[in-house]
All heavy atoms as TSV, in Angstrom:
chain	resi	resn	atom	element	x	y	z
A	1	MET	N	N	0.767	-1.217	-0.021
A	1	MET	CA	C	0.013	-0.003	-0.012
A	1	MET	C	C	0.837	1.238	-0.001
A	1	MET	O	O	0.518	2.236	-0.639
A	1	MET	CB	C	-0.922	-0.057	1.227
A	1	MET	CG	C	-1.855	1.060	1.335
A	1	MET	SD	S	-3.097	0.960	0.052
A	1	MET	CE	C	-4.122	2.276	0.444
A	2	GLN	N	N	1.975	1.212	0.692
A	2	GLN	CA	C	2.811	2.405	0.808
A	2	GLN	C	C	3.355	2.852	-0.526
A	2	GLN	O	O	3.350	4.081	-0.800
A	2	GLN	CB	C	3.975	2.056	1.815
A	2	GLN	CG	C	4.703	3.303	2.309
A	2	GLN	CD	C	3.884	4.000	3.342
A	2	GLN	OE1	O	2.711	3.832	3.511
A	2	GLN	NE2	N	4.546	4.914	4.055
A	3	PRO	N	N	3.908	2.030	-1.403
A	3	PRO	CA	C	4.432	2.440	-2.726
A	3	PRO	C	C	3.356	3.121	-3.545
A	3	PRO	O	O	3.575	4.059	-4.293
A	3	PRO	CB	C	4.980	1.208	-3.371
A	3	PRO	CG	C	5.223	0.239	-2.243
A	3	PRO	CD	C	4.208	0.546	-1.205
A	4	ILE	N	N	2.145	2.660	-3.444
A	4	ILE	CA	C	1.045	3.224	-4.297
A	4	ILE	C	C	0.785	4.706	-3.833
A	4	ILE	O	O	0.566	5.575	-4.686
A	4	ILE	CB	C	-0.265	2.388	-4.180
A	4	ILE	CG1	C	0.009	1.042	-4.826
A	4	ILE	CG2	C	-1.372	3.100	-4.850
A	4	ILE	CD1	C	-1.149	0.088	-4.665
A	5	VAL	N	N	0.746	4.955	-2.538
A	5	VAL	CA	C	0.487	6.276	-2.020
A	5	VAL	C	C	1.673	7.191	-2.451
A	5	VAL	O	O	1.433	8.340	-2.865
A	5	VAL	CB	C	0.387	6.219	-0.476
A	5	VAL	CG1	C	0.329	7.671	0.042
A	5	VAL	CG2	C	-0.904	5.434	-0.099
A	6	THR	N	N	2.876	6.696	-2.364
A	6	THR	CA	C	4.041	7.512	-2.759
A	6	THR	C	C	3.923	7.850	-4.261
A	6	THR	O	O	4.211	8.981	-4.697
A	6	THR	CB	C	5.302	6.824	-2.428
A	6	THR	OG1	O	5.353	6.467	-1.065
A	6	THR	CG2	C	6.541	7.659	-2.693
A	7	ASN	N	N	3.676	6.834	-5.081
A	7	ASN	CA	C	3.566	7.096	-6.501
A	7	ASN	C	C	2.392	8.056	-6.837
A	7	ASN	O	O	2.528	8.884	-7.733
A	7	ASN	CB	C	3.358	5.740	-7.222
A	7	ASN	CG	C	4.661	4.898	-7.237
A	7	ASN	OD1	O	5.670	5.455	-7.131
A	7	ASN	ND2	N	4.457	3.621	-7.410
A	8	MET	N	N	1.252	7.939	-6.192
A	8	MET	CA	C	0.184	8.844	-6.454
A	8	MET	C	C	0.528	10.246	-6.070
A	8	MET	O	O	0.107	11.239	-6.735
A	8	MET	CB	C	-1.075	8.370	-5.639
A	8	MET	CG	C	-1.660	7.045	-6.153
A	8	MET	SD	S	-2.109	7.141	-7.925
A	8	MET	CE	C	-3.616	8.062	-7.801
A	9	ALA	N	N	1.247	10.427	-4.974
A	9	ALA	CA	C	1.647	11.764	-4.585
A	9	ALA	C	C	2.621	12.350	-5.632
A	9	ALA	O	O	2.484	13.540	-6.000
A	9	ALA	CB	C	2.356	11.729	-3.194
A	10	ALA	N	N	3.567	11.555	-6.073
A	10	ALA	CA	C	4.505	12.035	-7.138
A	10	ALA	C	C	3.723	12.412	-8.380
A	10	ALA	O	O	4.006	13.398	-9.038
A	10	ALA	CB	C	5.537	11.026	-7.384
A	11	LEU	N	N	2.753	11.561	-8.758
A	11	LEU	CA	C	1.938	11.859	-9.944
A	11	LEU	C	C	1.156	13.136	-9.744
A	11	LEU	O	O	1.016	13.957	-10.713
A	11	LEU	CB	C	1.000	10.651	-10.196
A	11	LEU	CG	C	0.092	10.802	-11.410
A	11	LEU	CD1	C	0.922	10.897	-12.682
A	11	LEU	CD2	C	-0.882	9.597	-11.478
A	12	ALA	N	N	0.611	13.368	-8.593
A	12	ALA	CA	C	-0.164	14.559	-8.326
A	12	ALA	C	C	0.746	15.793	-8.429
A	12	ALA	O	O	0.376	16.849	-9.106
A	12	ALA	CB	C	-0.791	14.518	-6.973
A	13	VAL	N	N	1.921	15.772	-7.934
A	13	VAL	CA	C	2.858	16.872	-7.979
A	13	VAL	C	C	3.280	17.097	-9.431
A	13	VAL	O	O	3.272	18.253	-9.891
A	13	VAL	CB	C	4.063	16.609	-7.077
A	13	VAL	CG1	C	5.171	17.652	-7.337
A	13	VAL	CG2	C	3.754	16.631	-5.614
A	14	ALA	N	N	3.597	16.099	-10.176
A	14	ALA	CA	C	3.983	16.215	-11.560
A	14	ALA	C	C	2.871	16.804	-12.373
A	14	ALA	O	O	3.054	17.685	-13.251
A	14	ALA	CB	C	4.407	14.928	-12.107
A	15	THR	N	N	1.653	16.346	-12.137
A	15	THR	CA	C	0.451	16.877	-12.864
A	15	THR	C	C	0.263	18.341	-12.605
A	15	THR	O	O	0.048	19.127	-13.498
A	15	THR	CB	C	-0.809	16.082	-12.510
A	15	THR	OG1	O	-0.592	14.671	-12.786
A	15	THR	CG2	C	-2.009	16.597	-13.261
A	16	LEU	N	N	0.352	18.754	-11.346
A	16	LEU	CA	C	0.209	20.144	-11.024
A	16	LEU	C	C	1.268	21.013	-11.684
A	16	LEU	O	O	1.060	22.093	-12.174
A	16	LEU	CB	C	0.280	20.348	-9.483
A	16	LEU	CG	C	-0.969	19.905	-8.769
A	16	LEU	CD1	C	-0.706	19.961	-7.232
A	16	LEU	CD2	C	-2.169	20.711	-9.122
A	17	TYR	N	N	2.535	20.500	-11.710
A	17	TYR	CA	C	3.658	21.212	-12.281
A	17	TYR	C	C	3.456	21.440	-13.798
A	17	TYR	O	O	3.553	22.526	-14.307
A	17	TYR	CB	C	4.936	20.541	-12.071
A	17	TYR	CG	C	6.079	21.103	-12.863
A	17	TYR	CD1	C	6.609	22.382	-12.529
A	17	TYR	CD2	C	6.573	20.461	-13.998
A	17	TYR	CE1	C	7.646	22.911	-13.327
A	17	TYR	CE2	C	7.531	21.003	-14.779
A	17	TYR	CZ	C	8.063	22.212	-14.398
A	17	TYR	OH	O	9.060	22.767	-15.160
A	18	TYR	N	N	3.004	20.342	-14.453
A	18	TYR	CA	C	2.769	20.428	-15.918
A	18	TYR	C	C	1.593	21.311	-16.273
A	18	TYR	O	O	1.636	22.040	-17.294
A	18	TYR	CB	C	2.671	19.054	-16.538
A	18	TYR	CG	C	3.989	18.324	-16.646
A	18	TYR	CD1	C	4.253	17.141	-16.023
A	18	TYR	CD2	C	5.006	18.900	-17.400
A	18	TYR	CE1	C	5.472	16.561	-16.099
A	18	TYR	CE2	C	6.272	18.302	-17.518
A	18	TYR	CZ	C	6.474	17.088	-16.824
A	18	TYR	OH	O	7.666	16.463	-16.959
A	19	LEU	N	N	0.560	21.323	-15.452
A	19	LEU	CA	C	-0.573	22.233	-15.697
A	19	LEU	C	C	-0.137	23.680	-15.523
A	19	LEU	O	O	-0.487	24.556	-16.285
A	19	LEU	CB	C	-1.702	21.903	-14.701
A	19	LEU	CG	C	-2.528	20.684	-15.010
A	19	LEU	CD1	C	-3.483	20.345	-13.906
A	19	LEU	CD2	C	-3.263	20.761	-16.335
A	20	TRP	N	N	0.664	23.978	-14.452
A	20	TRP	CA	C	1.156	25.314	-14.215
A	20	TRP	C	C	2.076	25.761	-15.362
A	20	TRP	O	O	1.984	26.821	-15.880
A	20	TRP	CB	C	1.970	25.358	-12.907
A	20	TRP	CG	C	2.659	26.697	-12.750
A	20	TRP	CD1	C	2.112	27.834	-12.309
A	20	TRP	CD2	C	3.996	26.995	-13.058
A	20	TRP	NE1	N	3.040	28.852	-12.304
A	20	TRP	CE2	C	4.260	28.350	-12.803
A	20	TRP	CE3	C	5.069	26.200	-13.616
A	20	TRP	CZ2	C	5.466	28.953	-13.008
A	20	TRP	CZ3	C	6.288	26.847	-13.829
A	20	TRP	CH2	C	6.457	28.172	-13.545
A	21	ARG	N	N	2.960	24.810	-15.840
A	21	ARG	CA	C	3.898	25.128	-16.890
A	21	ARG	C	C	3.153	25.463	-18.191
A	21	ARG	O	O	3.550	26.372	-18.900
A	21	ARG	CB	C	4.833	23.900	-17.070
A	21	ARG	CG	C	5.919	24.202	-18.126
A	21	ARG	CD	C	6.899	23.059	-18.102
A	21	ARG	NE	N	7.519	23.023	-19.448
A	21	ARG	CZ	C	8.026	21.916	-19.965
A	21	ARG	NH1	N	7.977	20.818	-19.286
A	21	ARG	NH2	N	8.528	21.959	-21.100
A	22	ALA	N	N	2.144	24.694	-18.488
A	22	ALA	CA	C	1.331	24.917	-19.728
A	22	ALA	C	C	0.667	26.288	-19.648
A	22	ALA	O	O	0.656	27.044	-20.641
A	22	ALA	CB	C	0.331	23.840	-19.934
A	23	HIS	N	N	0.081	26.652	-18.493
A	23	HIS	CA	C	-0.474	27.947	-18.321
A	23	HIS	C	C	0.549	29.045	-18.477
A	23	HIS	O	O	0.329	30.039	-19.082
A	23	HIS	CB	C	-1.225	27.996	-16.969
A	23	HIS	CG	C	-1.698	29.327	-16.635
A	23	HIS	ND1	N	-2.789	29.915	-17.212
A	23	HIS	CD2	C	-1.228	30.260	-15.729
A	23	HIS	CE1	C	-2.979	31.111	-16.716
A	23	HIS	NE2	N	-2.077	31.368	-15.813
A	24	HIS	N	N	1.674	28.900	-17.857
A	24	HIS	CA	C	2.716	29.849	-17.865
A	24	HIS	C	C	3.228	30.077	-19.306
A	24	HIS	O	O	3.426	31.240	-19.730
A	24	HIS	CB	C	3.884	29.438	-16.965
A	24	HIS	CG	C	4.967	30.455	-16.863
A	24	HIS	ND1	N	4.827	31.621	-16.186
A	24	HIS	CD2	C	6.245	30.364	-17.257
A	24	HIS	CE1	C	5.990	32.291	-16.239
A	24	HIS	NE2	N	6.835	31.538	-16.911
A	25	GLN	N	N	3.475	29.038	-20.017
A	25	GLN	CA	C	3.916	29.161	-21.439
A	25	GLN	C	C	2.845	29.842	-22.298
A	25	GLN	O	O	3.166	30.674	-23.147
A	25	GLN	CB	C	4.205	27.755	-22.027
A	25	GLN	CG	C	5.554	27.233	-21.489
A	25	GLN	CD	C	5.841	25.797	-22.078
A	25	GLN	OE1	O	4.913	25.165	-22.455
A	25	GLN	NE2	N	7.048	25.410	-22.001
A	26	SER	N	N	1.602	29.510	-22.054
A	26	SER	CA	C	0.508	30.161	-22.816
A	26	SER	C	C	0.504	31.648	-22.499
A	26	SER	O	O	0.371	32.516	-23.458
A	26	SER	CB	C	-0.819	29.563	-22.394
A	26	SER	OG	O	-1.902	30.323	-22.943
A	27	ARG	N	N	0.678	32.033	-21.303
A	27	ARG	CA	C	0.731	33.446	-20.902
A	27	ARG	C	C	1.946	34.165	-21.538
A	27	ARG	O	O	1.822	35.281	-22.017
A	27	ARG	CB	C	0.768	33.596	-19.441
A	27	ARG	CG	C	0.416	34.857	-18.973
A	27	ARG	CD	C	0.098	34.866	-17.464
A	27	ARG	NE	N	-0.055	36.289	-17.015
A	27	ARG	CZ	C	0.008	36.647	-15.782
A	27	ARG	NH1	N	0.144	35.770	-14.792
A	27	ARG	NH2	N	-0.097	37.886	-15.481
A	28	GLN	N	N	3.046	33.521	-21.510
A	28	GLN	CA	C	4.286	34.115	-22.079
A	28	GLN	C	C	4.094	34.309	-23.560
A	28	GLN	O	O	4.529	35.289	-24.146
A	28	GLN	CB	C	5.467	33.185	-21.838
A	28	GLN	CG	C	6.129	33.359	-20.538
A	28	GLN	CD	C	7.371	32.491	-20.349
A	28	GLN	OE1	O	7.513	31.509	-20.967
A	28	GLN	NE2	N	8.336	32.999	-19.614
A	29	ARG	N	N	3.490	33.334	-24.273
A	29	ARG	CA	C	3.262	33.399	-25.702
A	29	ARG	C	C	2.378	34.601	-26.027
A	29	ARG	O	O	2.605	35.393	-26.945
A	29	ARG	CB	C	2.663	32.130	-26.192
A	29	ARG	CG	C	2.699	31.906	-27.630
A	29	ARG	CD	C	2.246	30.511	-28.124
A	29	ARG	NE	N	1.407	29.786	-27.229
A	29	ARG	CZ	C	1.829	28.722	-26.517
A	29	ARG	NH1	N	3.051	28.308	-26.544
A	29	ARG	NH2	N	0.999	28.047	-25.712
A	30	ARG	N	N	1.289	34.802	-25.227
A	30	ARG	CA	C	0.422	35.923	-25.400
A	30	ARG	C	C	1.088	37.199	-25.219
A	30	ARG	O	O	0.916	38.183	-25.991
A	30	ARG	CB	C	-0.776	35.802	-24.399
A	30	ARG	CG	C	-2.066	35.955	-25.020
A	30	ARG	CD	C	-3.237	35.824	-24.030
A	30	ARG	NE	N	-3.199	34.590	-23.234
A	30	ARG	CZ	C	-3.370	34.452	-21.954
A	30	ARG	NH1	N	-3.616	35.488	-21.241
A	30	ARG	NH2	N	-3.264	33.289	-21.307
A	31	GLU	N	N	1.910	37.360	-24.163
A	31	GLU	CA	C	2.651	38.572	-23.905
A	31	GLU	C	C	3.692	38.868	-24.996
A	31	GLU	O	O	3.830	40.044	-25.371
A	31	GLU	CB	C	3.328	38.463	-22.510
A	31	GLU	CG	C	2.374	38.524	-21.392
A	31	GLU	CD	C	3.093	38.392	-19.999
A	31	GLU	OE1	O	4.302	38.309	-20.012
A	31	GLU	OE2	O	2.380	38.367	-19.028
A	32	ARG	N	N	4.343	37.845	-25.492
A	32	ARG	CA	C	5.306	38.042	-26.568
A	32	ARG	C	C	4.645	38.567	-27.858
A	32	ARG	O	O	5.153	39.433	-28.497
A	32	ARG	CB	C	6.067	36.742	-26.855
A	32	ARG	CG	C	7.197	36.901	-27.947
A	32	ARG	CD	C	7.936	35.649	-28.194
A	32	ARG	NE	N	7.086	34.556	-28.506
A	32	ARG	CZ	C	7.095	33.358	-27.855
A	32	ARG	NH1	N	7.914	33.098	-26.853
A	32	ARG	NH2	N	6.263	32.380	-28.265
A	33	THR	N	N	3.462	37.984	-28.127
A	33	THR	CA	C	2.706	38.383	-29.339
A	33	THR	C	C	2.307	39.834	-29.180
A	33	THR	O	O	2.435	40.579	-30.108
A	33	THR	CB	C	1.451	37.515	-29.472
A	33	THR	OG1	O	1.827	36.142	-29.621
A	33	THR	CG2	C	0.621	37.949	-30.711
A	34	LEU	N	N	1.864	40.202	-27.998
A	34	LEU	CA	C	1.446	41.624	-27.762
A	34	LEU	C	C	2.663	42.548	-27.972
A	34	LEU	O	O	2.585	43.600	-28.617
A	34	LEU	CB	C	0.888	41.816	-26.390
A	34	LEU	CG	C	0.538	43.199	-25.991
A	34	LEU	CD1	C	-0.602	43.747	-26.921
A	34	LEU	CD2	C	0.080	43.282	-24.521
A	35	ARG	N	N	3.812	42.148	-27.423
A	35	ARG	CA	C	5.036	42.975	-27.536
A	35	ARG	C	C	5.436	43.166	-29.011
A	35	ARG	O	O	5.815	44.200	-29.458
A	35	ARG	CB	C	6.204	42.392	-26.749
A	35	ARG	CG	C	6.127	42.734	-25.292
A	35	ARG	CD	C	7.429	42.296	-24.556
A	35	ARG	NE	N	7.068	41.726	-23.346
A	35	ARG	CZ	C	7.137	40.451	-23.050
A	35	ARG	NH1	N	7.562	39.570	-23.907
A	35	ARG	NH2	N	6.729	39.945	-21.911
A	36	GLU	N	N	5.353	41.999	-29.727
A	36	GLU	CA	C	5.747	42.093	-31.162
A	36	GLU	C	C	4.750	42.972	-31.949
A	36	GLU	O	O	5.196	43.763	-32.788
A	36	GLU	CB	C	5.627	40.651	-31.810
A	36	GLU	CG	C	6.827	39.807	-31.364
A	36	GLU	CD	C	6.679	38.377	-31.813
A	36	GLU	OE1	O	5.615	38.005	-32.413
A	36	GLU	OE2	O	7.640	37.590	-31.548
A	37	ARG	N	N	3.476	42.938	-31.628
A	37	ARG	CA	C	2.534	43.793	-32.293
A	37	ARG	C	C	2.751	45.302	-31.998
A	37	ARG	O	O	2.660	46.152	-32.877
A	37	ARG	CB	C	1.061	43.454	-31.928
A	37	ARG	CG	C	0.693	42.065	-32.502
A	37	ARG	CD	C	-0.678	41.641	-32.096
A	37	ARG	NE	N	-1.078	40.447	-32.692
A	37	ARG	CZ	C	-2.201	39.792	-32.387
A	37	ARG	NH1	N	-2.980	40.242	-31.511
A	37	ARG	NH2	N	-2.440	38.709	-32.986
A	38	VAL	N	N	3.045	45.584	-30.727
A	38	VAL	CA	C	3.324	46.961	-30.313
A	38	VAL	C	C	4.584	47.443	-31.029
A	38	VAL	O	O	4.626	48.579	-31.534
A	38	VAL	CB	C	3.418	47.146	-28.830
A	38	VAL	CG1	C	3.945	48.441	-28.393
A	38	VAL	CG2	C	2.076	46.877	-28.157
A	39	ALA	N	N	5.597	46.601	-31.046
A	39	ALA	CA	C	6.874	46.993	-31.718
A	39	ALA	C	C	6.673	47.267	-33.170
A	39	ALA	O	O	7.145	48.200	-33.758
A	39	ALA	CB	C	7.875	45.884	-31.535
A	40	TYR	N	N	5.851	46.427	-33.874
A	40	TYR	CA	C	5.534	46.659	-35.280
A	40	TYR	C	C	4.776	47.964	-35.490
A	40	TYR	O	O	5.086	48.701	-36.380
A	40	TYR	CB	C	4.722	45.446	-35.785
A	40	TYR	CG	C	4.358	45.575	-37.279
A	40	TYR	CD1	C	5.297	45.460	-38.268
A	40	TYR	CD2	C	3.082	45.917	-37.624
A	40	TYR	CE1	C	4.941	45.669	-39.600
A	40	TYR	CE2	C	2.663	46.024	-38.941
A	40	TYR	CZ	C	3.674	45.907	-39.880
A	40	TYR	OH	O	3.327	46.066	-41.237
A	41	MET	N	N	3.816	48.255	-34.589
A	41	MET	CA	C	3.048	49.440	-34.711
A	41	MET	C	C	3.972	50.660	-34.550
A	41	MET	O	O	3.871	51.616	-35.335
A	41	MET	CB	C	1.968	49.464	-33.605
A	41	MET	CG	C	1.156	50.809	-33.625
A	41	MET	SD	S	0.047	50.927	-32.209
A	41	MET	CE	C	1.224	51.186	-30.905
A	42	LEU	N	N	4.866	50.641	-33.574
A	42	LEU	CA	C	5.797	51.742	-33.366
A	42	LEU	C	C	6.714	51.900	-34.579
A	42	LEU	O	O	7.065	52.999	-34.981
A	42	LEU	CB	C	6.576	51.545	-32.097
A	42	LEU	CG	C	5.786	51.675	-30.831
A	42	LEU	CD1	C	6.605	51.233	-29.620
A	42	LEU	CD2	C	5.172	53.049	-30.685
A	43	TRP	N	N	7.117	50.785	-35.145
A	43	TRP	CA	C	7.987	50.794	-36.276
A	43	TRP	C	C	7.321	51.483	-37.482
A	43	TRP	O	O	7.922	52.344	-38.148
A	43	TRP	CB	C	8.421	49.358	-36.665
A	43	TRP	CG	C	9.323	49.238	-37.845
A	43	TRP	CD1	C	8.965	49.208	-39.183
A	43	TRP	CD2	C	10.768	49.314	-37.834
A	43	TRP	NE1	N	10.067	49.152	-39.971
A	43	TRP	CE2	C	11.205	49.192	-39.184
A	43	TRP	CE3	C	11.720	49.355	-36.792
A	43	TRP	CZ2	C	12.559	49.137	-39.509
A	43	TRP	CZ3	C	13.033	49.312	-37.179
A	43	TRP	CH2	C	13.422	49.250	-38.443
A	44	ILE	N	N	6.056	51.150	-37.750
A	44	ILE	CA	C	5.300	51.679	-38.830
A	44	ILE	C	C	5.080	53.216	-38.569
A	44	ILE	O	O	5.258	53.986	-39.516
A	44	ILE	CB	C	3.945	50.973	-38.988
A	44	ILE	CG1	C	4.145	49.548	-39.429
A	44	ILE	CG2	C	3.096	51.702	-39.998
A	44	ILE	CD1	C	4.892	49.370	-40.721
A	45	MET	N	N	4.780	53.539	-37.352
A	45	MET	CA	C	4.617	54.997	-37.043
A	45	MET	C	C	5.828	55.764	-37.251
A	45	MET	O	O	5.858	56.846	-37.813
A	45	MET	CB	C	4.056	55.131	-35.618
A	45	MET	CG	C	2.619	54.644	-35.430
A	45	MET	SD	S	2.124	54.636	-33.682
A	45	MET	CE	C	2.157	56.357	-33.295
A	46	ALA	N	N	6.975	55.243	-36.773
A	46	ALA	CA	C	8.250	55.921	-36.952
A	46	ALA	C	C	8.553	56.036	-38.433
A	46	ALA	O	O	9.138	57.087	-38.859
A	46	ALA	CB	C	9.369	55.145	-36.205
A	47	ASP	N	N	8.353	55.012	-39.176
A	47	ASP	CA	C	8.606	55.065	-40.641
A	47	ASP	C	C	7.742	56.168	-41.341
A	47	ASP	O	O	8.229	56.858	-42.230
A	47	ASP	CB	C	8.385	53.720	-41.230
A	47	ASP	CG	C	8.877	53.659	-42.646
A	47	ASP	OD1	O	10.009	54.040	-42.919
A	47	ASP	OD2	O	8.120	53.139	-43.543
A	48	GLN	N	N	6.469	56.261	-40.953
A	48	GLN	CA	C	5.606	57.268	-41.490
A	48	GLN	C	C	6.104	58.705	-41.139
A	48	GLN	O	O	6.113	59.560	-41.952
A	48	GLN	CB	C	4.174	57.086	-41.021
A	48	GLN	CG	C	3.485	55.907	-41.638
A	48	GLN	CD	C	2.065	55.696	-41.160
A	48	GLN	OE1	O	1.667	56.376	-40.203
A	48	GLN	NE2	N	1.398	54.771	-41.730
A	49	ILE	N	N	6.528	58.862	-39.906
A	49	ILE	CA	C	7.035	60.167	-39.483
A	49	ILE	C	C	8.283	60.482	-40.287
A	49	ILE	O	O	8.511	61.657	-40.761
A	49	ILE	CB	C	7.290	60.191	-37.968
A	49	ILE	CG1	C	5.989	60.108	-37.199
A	49	ILE	CG2	C	8.088	61.417	-37.594
A	49	ILE	CD1	C	6.125	59.890	-35.721
A	50	ARG	N	N	9.195	59.521	-40.446
A	50	ARG	CA	C	10.427	59.712	-41.172
A	50	ARG	C	C	10.144	60.084	-42.622
A	50	ARG	O	O	10.748	61.014	-43.190
A	50	ARG	CB	C	11.282	58.429	-41.090
A	50	ARG	CG	C	12.653	58.652	-41.809
A	50	ARG	CD	C	13.484	57.400	-41.670
A	50	ARG	NE	N	12.828	56.210	-42.131
A	50	ARG	CZ	C	12.878	55.721	-43.372
A	50	ARG	NH1	N	13.558	56.352	-44.275
A	50	ARG	NH2	N	12.237	54.613	-43.668
A	51	SER	N	N	9.151	59.411	-43.254
A	51	SER	CA	C	8.843	59.726	-44.628
A	51	SER	C	C	8.209	61.051	-44.834
A	51	SER	O	O	8.342	61.698	-45.799
A	51	SER	CB	C	7.962	58.568	-45.294
A	51	SER	OG	O	6.763	58.505	-44.632
A	52	CYS	N	N	7.407	61.481	-43.828
A	52	CYS	CA	C	6.771	62.808	-43.818
A	52	CYS	C	C	7.843	63.920	-43.639
A	52	CYS	O	O	7.764	64.916	-44.317
A	52	CYS	CB	C	5.717	62.960	-42.695
A	52	CYS	SG	S	4.227	62.081	-43.015
A	53	ASP	N	N	8.811	63.662	-42.810
A	53	ASP	CA	C	9.853	64.650	-42.549
A	53	ASP	C	C	10.737	64.816	-43.780
A	53	ASP	O	O	11.231	65.882	-44.084
A	53	ASP	CB	C	10.768	64.244	-41.360
A	53	ASP	CG	C	10.004	64.433	-40.017
A	53	ASP	OD1	O	8.955	65.141	-40.053
A	53	ASP	OD2	O	10.453	63.854	-39.061
A	54	SER	N	N	10.894	63.719	-44.502
A	54	SER	CA	C	11.804	63.865	-45.755
A	54	SER	C	C	11.038	64.335	-46.952
A	54	SER	O	O	11.613	64.525	-47.988
A	54	SER	CB	C	12.471	62.516	-45.996
A	54	SER	OG	O	11.446	61.542	-46.364
A	55	GLY	N	N	9.702	64.473	-46.852
A	55	GLY	CA	C	8.907	64.982	-47.931
A	55	GLY	C	C	8.701	63.959	-49.051
A	55	GLY	O	O	8.460	64.304	-50.217
A	56	LEU	N	N	8.799	62.673	-48.733
A	56	LEU	CA	C	8.612	61.588	-49.733
A	56	LEU	C	C	7.151	61.407	-50.151
A	56	LEU	O	O	6.890	60.924	-51.239
A	56	LEU	CB	C	9.177	60.360	-49.262
A	56	LEU	CG	C	10.733	60.282	-49.004
A	56	LEU	CD1	C	11.128	58.995	-48.480
A	56	LEU	CD2	C	11.464	60.544	-50.351
A	57	THR	N	N	6.242	61.717	-49.266
A	57	THR	CA	C	4.781	61.422	-49.571
A	57	THR	C	C	3.992	62.735	-49.452
A	57	THR	O	O	4.368	63.653	-48.735
A	57	THR	CB	C	4.210	60.361	-48.597
A	57	THR	OG1	O	4.294	60.943	-47.290
A	57	THR	CG2	C	4.927	59.108	-48.679
A	58	ASN	N	N	2.942	62.776	-50.112
A	58	ASN	CA	C	2.029	63.862	-50.050
A	58	ASN	C	C	0.848	63.622	-49.092
A	58	ASN	O	O	-0.005	64.474	-48.938
A	58	ASN	CB	C	1.437	64.200	-51.458
A	58	ASN	CG	C	2.503	64.677	-52.396
A	58	ASN	OD1	O	3.466	65.357	-51.913
A	58	ASN	ND2	N	2.349	64.491	-53.678
A	59	SER	N	N	0.773	62.432	-48.496
A	59	SER	CA	C	-0.335	62.077	-47.644
A	59	SER	C	C	-0.138	62.423	-46.253
A	59	SER	O	O	-0.911	62.091	-45.363
A	59	SER	CB	C	-0.569	60.576	-47.724
A	59	SER	OG	O	0.549	59.845	-47.272
A	60	CYS	N	N	0.903	63.219	-45.889
A	60	CYS	CA	C	1.122	63.646	-44.548
A	60	CYS	C	C	0.233	64.798	-44.161
A	60	CYS	O	O	-0.033	65.735	-44.981
A	60	CYS	CB	C	2.604	64.098	-44.353
A	60	CYS	SG	S	3.695	62.685	-44.710
A	61	ARG	N	N	-0.122	64.867	-42.991
A	61	ARG	CA	C	-1.030	65.961	-42.450
A	61	ARG	C	C	-0.197	67.219	-42.135
A	61	ARG	O	O	0.939	67.053	-41.721
A	61	ARG	CB	C	-1.803	65.559	-41.262
A	61	ARG	CG	C	-2.820	64.484	-41.506
A	61	ARG	CD	C	-3.569	64.203	-40.263
A	61	ARG	NE	N	-4.255	62.949	-40.387
A	61	ARG	CZ	C	-4.895	62.329	-39.376
A	61	ARG	NH1	N	-4.858	62.931	-38.174
A	61	ARG	NH2	N	-5.470	61.190	-39.541
A	62	SER	N	N	-0.769	68.356	-42.351
A	62	SER	CA	C	-0.042	69.573	-42.061
A	62	SER	C	C	-0.424	70.080	-40.658
A	62	SER	O	O	-1.454	69.916	-40.241
A	62	SER	CB	C	-0.345	70.622	-43.048
A	62	SER	OG	O	0.144	70.178	-44.310
């Protein structure tokens, strides 16, 4: 009986760890995607400002 209880406890701990890890990885992936999107948005905005300053486009607001 003793080995079964020990094995079940180890299984419970491993299951909790893997559930936490999956949740943590999912959250990290979401945050990384958000950071990449914000960086892309800033890149596009900076490029538009640069092209307006150099007079390359006529679509810039005055």
